[in-house]
VOVOLUM-189239 format. One record per residue (C-alpha): x, y, z; residue number from 0. Coordinates in Angstrom, 2 decimals, m for minus. Layout:
<recs>
+---------+---------+---------+-----+
!       X !       Y !       Z !   k !
+---------+---------+---------+-----+
!       X !       Y !       Z ! NUM !
...
+---------+---------+---------+-----+
</recs>
This chain:
<recs>
+---------+---------+---------+-----+
!       X !       Y !       Z !   k !
+---------+---------+---------+-----+
!   m2.39 !  162.90 !  m16.29 !   0 !
!   m3.20 !  160.06 !  m18.67 !   1 !
!   m6.74 !  159.98 !  m20.09 !   2 !
!   m9.08 !  157.38 !  m18.64 !   3 !
!   m9.49 !  154.41 !  m20.97 !   4 !
!  m12.86 !  153.13 !  m22.19 !   5 !
!  m12.35 !  149.88 !  m20.22 !   6 !
!  m11.64 !  151.82 !  m17.03 !   7 !
!  m14.73 !  154.02 !  m17.48 !   8 !
!  m16.91 !  150.95 !  m18.04 !   9 !
!  m15.49 !  149.30 !  m14.94 !  10 !
!  m16.04 !  152.31 !  m12.83 !  11 !
!  m19.59 !  152.61 !  m14.05 !  12 !
!  m20.20 !  148.92 !  m13.39 !  13 !
!  m18.94 !  149.05 !   m9.81 !  14 !
!  m21.05 !  152.15 !   m9.04 !  15 !
!  m24.10 !  150.19 !  m10.03 !  16 !
!  m23.16 !  146.99 !   m8.13 !  17 !
!  m25.28 !  146.51 !   m5.02 !  18 !
!  m24.05 !  145.41 !   m1.67 !  19 !
!  m25.89 !  142.12 !   m2.06 !  20 !
!  m24.07 !  141.36 !   m5.28 !  21 !
!  m20.74 !  142.07 !   m3.61 !  22 !
!  m21.65 !  139.78 !   m0.73 !  23 !
!  m22.73 !  137.02 !   m3.14 !  24 !
!  m19.38 !  137.25 !   m4.93 !  25 !
!  m17.55 !  136.90 !   m1.61 !  26 !
!  m19.54 !  133.81 !   m0.85 !  27 !
!  m18.91 !  132.35 !   m4.38 !  28 !
!  m15.16 !  132.82 !   m4.04 !  29 !
!  m15.00 !  131.26 !   m0.60 !  30 !
!  m17.04 !  128.25 !   m1.74 !  31 !
!  m14.73 !  127.48 !   m4.64 !  32 !
!  m12.50 !  124.37 !   m4.77 !  33 !
!   m9.30 !  125.54 !   m3.07 !  34 !
!   m6.91 !  123.70 !   m5.43 !  35 !
!   m8.29 !  125.16 !   m8.62 !  36 !
!   m7.43 !  128.90 !   m9.16 !  37 !
!   m9.51 !  128.99 !  m12.37 !  38 !
!  m12.64 !  128.51 !  m10.17 !  39 !
!  m11.74 !  131.44 !   m7.92 !  40 !
!  m11.41 !  133.76 !  m10.89 !  41 !
!  m14.45 !  132.20 !  m12.59 !  42 !
!  m12.48 !  131.51 !  m15.77 !  43 !
!  m12.44 !  128.64 !  m18.26 !  44 !
!   m9.33 !  126.46 !  m18.41 !  45 !
!   m8.24 !  127.89 !  m21.77 !  46 !
!   m7.98 !  131.46 !  m20.49 !  47 !
!   m4.82 !  133.38 !  m21.32 !  48 !
!   m2.62 !  135.23 !  m18.83 !  49 !
!   m4.13 !  138.48 !  m20.01 !  50 !
!   m7.60 !  137.09 !  m19.24 !  51 !
!   m6.37 !  136.24 !  m15.78 !  52 !
!   m5.12 !  139.77 !  m15.13 !  53 !
!   m8.32 !  141.44 !  m16.41 !  54 !
!  m10.61 !  139.11 !  m14.45 !  55 !
!   m8.55 !  139.55 !  m11.24 !  56 !
!   m8.72 !  143.34 !  m11.59 !  57 !
!  m12.46 !  143.16 !  m12.05 !  58 !
!  m13.21 !  140.73 !   m9.17 !  59 !
!  m10.72 !  142.24 !   m6.72 !  60 !
!  m12.37 !  145.62 !   m7.00 !  61 !
!  m15.71 !  143.95 !   m6.52 !  62 !
!  m14.75 !  142.32 !   m3.17 !  63 !
!  m12.08 !  144.74 !   m1.97 !  64 !
!  m12.41 !  145.19 !    1.84 !  65 !
!  m12.56 !  148.97 !    1.39 !  66 !
!  m15.61 !  148.63 !   m0.92 !  67 !
!  m17.28 !  145.45 !    0.35 !  68 !
!  m18.73 !  145.39 !    3.82 !  69 !
!  m18.95 !  141.57 !    4.09 !  70 !
!  m17.13 !  140.21 !    7.12 !  71 !
!  m15.07 !  137.79 !    4.95 !  72 !
!  m14.30 !  140.24 !    2.12 !  73 !
!  m10.61 !  140.30 !    3.14 !  74 !
!  m10.42 !  136.52 !    2.98 !  75 !
!  m12.07 !  136.48 !   m0.45 !  76 !
!   m9.73 !  139.20 !   m1.70 !  77 !
!   m6.71 !  137.22 !   m0.56 !  78 !
!   m8.02 !  134.08 !   m2.32 !  79 !
!   m8.27 !  136.00 !   m5.62 !  80 !
!   m4.72 !  137.29 !   m5.22 !  81 !
!   m3.40 !  133.80 !   m4.60 !  82 !
!   m5.31 !  132.45 !   m7.64 !  83 !
!   m3.82 !  135.10 !   m9.90 !  84 !
!   m0.31 !  134.43 !   m8.56 !  85 !
!   m0.66 !  130.70 !   m9.33 !  86 !
!   m1.96 !  131.22 !  m12.87 !  87 !
!    0.75 !  133.74 !  m13.71 !  88 !
!    3.48 !  131.45 !  m12.41 !  89 !
!    4.63 !  129.35 !  m15.46 !  90 !
!    5.40 !  126.26 !  m13.41 !  91 !
!    2.16 !  126.29 !  m11.37 !  92 !
!    0.10 !  127.07 !  m14.46 !  93 !
!    1.74 !  124.21 !  m16.37 !  94 !
!    1.04 !  121.77 !  m13.49 !  95 !
!   m2.69 !  122.73 !  m13.29 !  96 !
!   m3.18 !  122.55 !  m17.06 !  97 !
!   m1.48 !  119.16 !  m17.16 !  98 !
!   m4.05 !  117.92 !  m14.64 !  99 !
!   m6.80 !  119.47 !  m16.80 ! 100 !
!   m5.54 !  117.60 !  m19.87 ! 101 !
!   m5.36 !  114.42 !  m17.82 ! 102 !
!   m9.00 !  114.93 !  m16.86 ! 103 !
!   m9.99 !  115.51 !  m20.50 ! 104 !
!   m8.24 !  112.29 !  m21.62 ! 105 !
!  m10.09 !  110.30 !  m19.01 ! 106 !
!  m13.43 !  111.83 !  m20.06 ! 107 !
!  m12.73 !  111.22 !  m23.75 ! 108 !
!  m11.83 !  107.61 !  m23.06 ! 109 !
!  m15.01 !  107.14 !  m21.09 ! 110 !
!  m17.08 !  108.76 !  m23.87 ! 111 !
!  m15.59 !  106.50 !  m26.53 ! 112 !
!  m16.73 !  103.46 !  m24.54 ! 113 !
!  m20.19 !  105.00 !  m24.30 ! 114 !
!  m20.33 !  105.67 !  m28.05 ! 115 !
!  m19.68 !  102.01 !  m28.84 ! 116 !
!  m23.07 !  101.30 !  m27.32 ! 117 !
!  m24.80 !  104.05 !  m29.37 ! 118 !
!  m24.39 !  103.39 !  m33.07 ! 119 !
!  m26.42 !  106.49 !  m34.15 ! 120 !
!  m24.20 !  108.88 !  m32.17 ! 121 !
!  m21.09 !  107.05 !  m33.35 ! 122 !
!  m22.12 !  107.36 !  m37.02 ! 123 !
!  m22.89 !  111.06 !  m36.61 ! 124 !
!  m19.48 !  111.54 !  m34.95 ! 125 !
!  m17.77 !  109.87 !  m37.95 ! 126 !
!  m19.76 !  111.92 !  m40.41 ! 127 !
!  m18.85 !  115.20 !  m38.75 ! 128 !
!  m15.18 !  114.16 !  m38.78 ! 129 !
!  m14.76 !  114.99 !  m35.15 ! 130 !
!  m16.66 !  118.30 !  m35.24 ! 131 !
!  m19.44 !  116.86 !  m33.15 ! 132 !
!  m17.06 !  115.92 !  m30.38 ! 133 !
!  m15.39 !  119.33 !  m30.53 ! 134 !
!  m18.76 !  121.02 !  m30.10 ! 135 !
!  m19.60 !  118.74 !  m27.24 ! 136 !
!  m16.41 !  119.64 !  m25.44 ! 137 !
!  m17.26 !  123.32 !  m25.78 ! 138 !
!  m20.67 !  122.81 !  m24.24 ! 139 !
!  m21.62 !  123.84 !  m20.70 ! 140 !
!  m22.44 !  120.22 !  m19.93 ! 141 !
!  m18.95 !  118.99 !  m20.73 ! 142 !
!  m17.31 !  121.97 !  m18.98 ! 143 !
!  m19.21 !  121.17 !  m15.82 ! 144 !
!  m18.23 !  117.49 !  m16.00 ! 145 !
!  m14.64 !  118.54 !  m16.70 ! 146 !
!  m14.59 !  120.85 !  m13.65 ! 147 !
!  m15.69 !  118.04 !  m11.37 ! 148 !
!  m13.11 !  115.66 !  m12.91 ! 149 !
!  m10.36 !  118.24 !  m12.42 ! 150 !
!  m11.38 !  118.53 !   m8.78 ! 151 !
!  m11.11 !  114.81 !   m8.36 ! 152 !
!   m7.65 !  114.60 !  m10.00 ! 153 !
!   m6.26 !  117.61 !   m8.12 ! 154 !
!   m7.56 !  116.20 !   m4.86 ! 155 !
!   m5.92 !  112.86 !   m5.53 ! 156 !
!   m2.58 !  114.54 !   m6.44 ! 157 !
!   m2.72 !  116.71 !   m3.34 ! 158 !
!   m3.32 !  113.64 !   m1.17 ! 159 !
!   m0.32 !  111.92 !   m2.75 ! 160 !
!    1.79 !  114.99 !   m2.26 ! 161 !
!    0.91 !  115.26 !    1.42 ! 162 !
!    1.44 !  111.52 !    1.94 ! 163 !
!    4.88 !  111.86 !    0.36 ! 164 !
!    5.67 !  114.89 !    2.48 ! 165 !
!    4.68 !  112.96 !    5.60 ! 166 !
!    7.01 !  110.10 !    4.61 ! 167 !
!    9.83 !  112.64 !    3.96 ! 168 !
!    9.20 !  114.25 !    7.34 ! 169 !
!    9.24 !  110.85 !    9.08 ! 170 !
!   12.55 !  109.98 !    7.34 ! 171 !
!   14.05 !  113.35 !    8.21 ! 172 !
!   13.00 !  112.81 !   11.84 ! 173 !
!   14.58 !  109.36 !   11.89 ! 174 !
!   17.85 !  110.72 !   10.35 ! 175 !
!   17.91 !  113.51 !   12.89 ! 176 !
!   17.40 !  111.07 !   15.76 ! 177 !
!   20.24 !  108.87 !   14.46 ! 178 !
!   22.43 !  111.93 !   14.16 ! 179 !
!   21.67 !  113.00 !   17.67 ! 180 !
!   22.38 !  109.48 !   19.03 ! 181 !
!   25.69 !  109.41 !   17.14 ! 182 !
!   26.64 !  112.83 !   18.54 ! 183 !
!   25.78 !  111.66 !   22.04 ! 184 !
!   27.85 !  108.47 !   21.66 ! 185 !
!   30.95 !  110.49 !   20.49 ! 186 !
!   30.36 !  112.92 !   23.33 ! 187 !
!   30.41 !  110.11 !   25.90 ! 188 !
!   33.51 !  108.66 !   24.28 ! 189 !
!   35.32 !  112.00 !   24.43 ! 190 !
!   34.33 !  112.48 !   28.10 ! 191 !
!   35.64 !  108.99 !   28.91 ! 192 !
!   38.94 !  109.69 !   27.09 ! 193 !
!   39.23 !  113.04 !   28.92 ! 194 !
!   38.64 !  111.37 !   32.27 ! 195 !
!   41.13 !  108.63 !   31.40 ! 196 !
!   43.74 !  111.25 !   30.39 ! 197 !
!   43.05 !  113.29 !   33.51 ! 198 !
!   43.99 !  110.35 !   35.80 ! 199 !
!   47.22 !  109.54 !   33.86 ! 200 !
!   49.53 !  111.19 !   36.43 ! 201 !
!   47.74 !  109.40 !   39.28 ! 202 !
!   48.03 !  106.07 !   37.58 ! 203 !
!   51.75 !  106.63 !   36.66 ! 204 !
!   52.50 !  107.69 !   40.25 ! 205 !
!   50.74 !  104.63 !   41.68 ! 206 !
!   52.69 !  102.35 !   39.31 ! 207 !
!   56.02 !  103.94 !   40.36 ! 208 !
!   55.18 !  103.52 !   44.00 ! 209 !
!   54.32 !   99.91 !   43.33 ! 210 !
!   57.63 !   99.29 !   41.55 ! 211 !
!   59.61 !  100.96 !   44.36 ! 212 !
!   58.05 !   99.28 !   47.36 ! 213 !
!   57.04 !   96.05 !   45.77 ! 214 !
!   53.73 !   94.42 !   46.29 ! 215 !
!   52.47 !   95.05 !   49.83 ! 216 !
!   51.15 !   92.11 !   51.81 ! 217 !
!   47.70 !   92.56 !   53.11 ! 218 !
!   47.10 !   91.86 !   56.77 ! 219 !
!   46.37 !   88.19 !   57.37 ! 220 !
!   47.61 !   87.18 !   53.92 ! 221 !
!   50.02 !   84.14 !   53.85 ! 222 !
!   52.96 !   84.39 !   51.53 ! 223 !
!   54.74 !   81.32 !   50.17 ! 224 !
!   58.26 !   80.69 !   51.58 ! 225 !
!   61.24 !   81.87 !   49.61 ! 226 !
!   63.40 !   79.22 !   48.00 ! 227 !
!   66.93 !   78.97 !   49.42 ! 228 !
!   69.87 !   78.09 !   47.31 ! 229 !
!   73.55 !   77.91 !   48.28 ! 230 !
!   74.61 !   79.25 !   44.89 ! 231 !
!   72.37 !   81.85 !   43.37 ! 232 !
!   73.80 !   80.90 !   39.96 ! 233 !
!   72.46 !   77.39 !   40.16 ! 234 !
!   69.15 !   76.61 !   38.60 ! 235 !
!   68.19 !   73.92 !   41.15 ! 236 !
!   67.46 !   74.13 !   44.84 ! 237 !
!   70.10 !   72.92 !   47.29 ! 238 !
!   68.29 !   70.95 !   50.01 ! 239 !
!   70.00 !   70.54 !   53.45 ! 240 !
!   71.59 !   67.15 !   54.09 ! 241 !
!   71.01 !   65.41 !   57.42 ! 242 !
!   74.15 !   64.16 !   59.13 ! 243 !
!   74.56 !   60.97 !   61.29 ! 244 !
+---------+---------+---------+-----+
</recs>
């Protein structure tokens, strides 16, 4: 059996000392996090590595595990942590979230530059420090809090656009499906009509033969024109009778 590592011993000691109130508070913190930002669920800064994500997940998941935490929503908080880790370990999802973080940073930097133009003293200090002042500011808790809120705003906007696009796609798919069903119904009616027409072929042929054999029958009460009489059937004119004396 492998020897217990120092980190594992420290974690075990820590969880033995954690009170039920602290566990409950962590459950409430996780459930109150912004749902689209997995860094918030794991309580990690945006520059955290994948190893940081794994370590933090292991720590927090043990803290709110349903078997150890008696809070009614412990299972829900545990599932939220698992999803957050999954997103941050997925290269594509992680890249998307970090791209939105960078977008938020650029917007905040642009806004700060405009503010610095109105404050010559701060602008001069920023130039003297050759950017170090700005770097320190971005590492501050104040900037990190502003950044977190800005990331929330951008992620919300992107999610709204995604849902709107999905709605449009669903509507278009519904329209195409309806057109397809109408086309199928049209061809179905056409086939049925052709089958019915084909099914009465013998009846129609028989009726035509009877007609050709017996000629057109005169309906009762119908007056037929008189037949033309000719003395010579080979003549093309009608020979009229001549009255004598």
